[in-house]
N, C-alpha and C positions, 0 to 999 in steps of 0.2 A: 506385229506393229513396230517392234526397233527397225525392222529394216525399210517400211515404208517409209521412217523419218529420214533415216539414211538417203535414201533415194530420194524425199524432199529436199534434203536439204542440200544435197548435192546439186540438184535442178537449181536451186536459188545463187549456189555458191556461181554455177556457171552461167545463170541468167548477169549475176553480179560482174563478174569478171567481163563478160562479151562487152558491160554494157562502161566499166571501165577504161577497157581499151578501146573503144570509141569514143567516148570523152579524149585521151588522151590522143588519138589519131588528129581528130580537132584541133586540140589544142597548136599541134604541131603544126598543120598546116595553116593556122591563124596565124604561127608565128612566121612560117615560109614567106606568107604572101607579105608579115611587113619588112621581112625585109630585102626580098625582092623590089619592092614600091621605093623604099628609101637607096638602096643601093643604087652609085653613078654608073653602072656598068650593069651588060644583061648576065644572066646567070641560068645556068639550063642544069638537068638533070638527068641525072645516067647512074647506071648498074654496073655492078662490078661482072663483066664476063666470065671469069674466072671462076665465081664463087658456088660452092657448093651445099649453100642455105637454100630451103624452101623458100623464102622471103630474102632473098640478096639485098643488103644494106643498098639506099639511093644517097649518090654523091653527088656533089657538087659541083661545077666547073664556068670558066669563065674564056670569051674567048680572046681575051688579053692579058698582059701578064700582071699580077694583083701583088702587094706586100701587105702584112700585119706585123705588126708593133712597130719594133725600129729596124729589122732589114731581114725579118722571114719573106723568102722568095715563095712565088705560087705561077709557076708556069703557064699558060695560057695553053687549055686543052686537057689540063691534066686537073683529077680531084684535088679540092683545097686541101683535104688532109695530108696528102701524099708530103713532104720533104723534097726540095731540090735534089737532096744527094740519093734519094731513092735507087737504089740499082736496077729493082726489076722495078717496071713501071705500071700499074694498076691498066687493064684493057679495059676500057669503058662502054658501052653501048651505046647506040643513036640512042638522042632526048626523048626523055619519056615525059607524059603530061601528069606528073606527080610532084610533092614536094619532096626534100631531101630530109633523110630518116637518120642520115651519120652525124652524129652531134660534134664531131671537131669541124666537119665541111661547115657545118651550120652557125657555130661561132666563129669560123674562121670570115665567111660568107658577111657576117655582120660587123663584123670591125675592119674589113680588108678596104684598100683605096689601091687605084690605078699606078703603075710602078713608078712611070713619068709622070704622077702628081705632086702635090706638092707637100709634104708630112704635117699631119695635123698636131693642133698644140693641145698639150695635156686638160685634162681638167682646172685646175687650176692656171694656168697660162689662157686657157677662155677665158674667168673671169676676171683677169686681170684687163686683157684685152678690151673687154665690152665695160671697163669701169673707163681705160682710153677711149674707147670710140665715143662714149655719154659726154666726153671734157671733164670727166675729175681728175684726171692726174697734172699736176704741174710742178715746174723746177722753183721753189719760192728760196729766195734770199732771207736769209736771219743773221745773228752774230756770229754764229759758227758758220757762216759758211753757205754754198747753194745745197739744197737737200730736197731730192724729187719725193710728194704727196702726194697721199690720194685724198683727197678733199669729202670724198663720200663718207668716208669713217672718221669719227672723230678721236684723236687721240688720247690715253689717257694720262699720257705725261702732261708739264704746263706747256702751256700755249696751245694746248691740243685742240683748237680749233683749227687750225692750219691741216688735220688728218694724221693718217697714220703714215709711215714713210716706208715708201716700196724704191726706193733707191737701187738697194740690189738687183730689185725683180724688172726693174724696167732697164737696168745696164743687159740683162742676160736678154729680154726679149729685142733690146735695140740690135744687143753684138749678130741676132738673127734677122735681123732686117724686117722687120713686124713694126717697130714704134719708131718714133722721129720726134725730136723738140722744135717746135715752132721759133722762129729768129724774135719774134715782135712779143713784148708783154701783155700778157691779159690779166685780166681781172678773174679772181676765183670765185666759184660760188658762194663761199662764206666769208669773203672779205677777204681784204689784201689782195696781192697779184703777184705774177712766176710766166714761166714760160710752160705753156699747155704743150703736152704732148700728145699725139696725134697717129693714128694707123696710118702707114704705108700701105702701099698697092699689094705688097706681100704680106702685109698684116690683113687687111680685107679678105683677100682671097684665103688665109687660113682659118679667120672668121667664120668664111662661108660654107666651109669644112661642113656637113652636120656631124652634129656628137655624137659619141657612142652613146645609145640608150641605156638604161640602167638594168634594163629585163636583157639585154642579151651580155652583163658581165657576169661570167661565171665559168667556172671551169671548164675547161674544151672538152675535157673527154668525158663528161658526167651530163645526164641529162638534167636540162633547165624546169627547176618544179615550176609548178602552175603559178604560186606566189610572185615568183619575178618573169612570169611571162607577160604580167598586166602590163601593159604599158606606163610607166607612173610620170 
């Protein structure tokens, strides 16, 4: 009897393991489809022709030069997990009809941008650009002089109806060429008046760059957990 129980337990384990592997592959495939659908460039999946594994990793490659982060380069035609300084390049197969399984390639594909394209704003910069787009940022004159304020959020200090201070933030965005102030005085949404800040053409282009979804913000060297794969 114990031997029969062990065989049954082993059979259940193998069945559960196979089902978990199937679910994992399905999650990886769905994730890859979301990434390729959102990417503004074409991606192909290729394997390492030198791999000695029974099931070699499937890497992602693009036909154009890409960047991730501030300046990490990903040359066209090479696996996204390879750095530009790699001495021995990975020989890749012809494109195959499958999803990428290299986690570093998947992460890079989700956050990459064309090398000749504009740099995307950070999450905080995007929030400020959206407030500028909504017309809530003004340079307001008061007793102590001009000050840039965001009238969509009430300040906690006296005179808080004028909104919170964003002078330093707007100056940084202005230095990048994303925002500028109008020459004419405009009424603010909560009373008073000021010089409204608006997006420049560069600011409109920066805001149009798709934000990196939260489900791809994970360590590039580790598998993404199921909880963060769900698009929030």
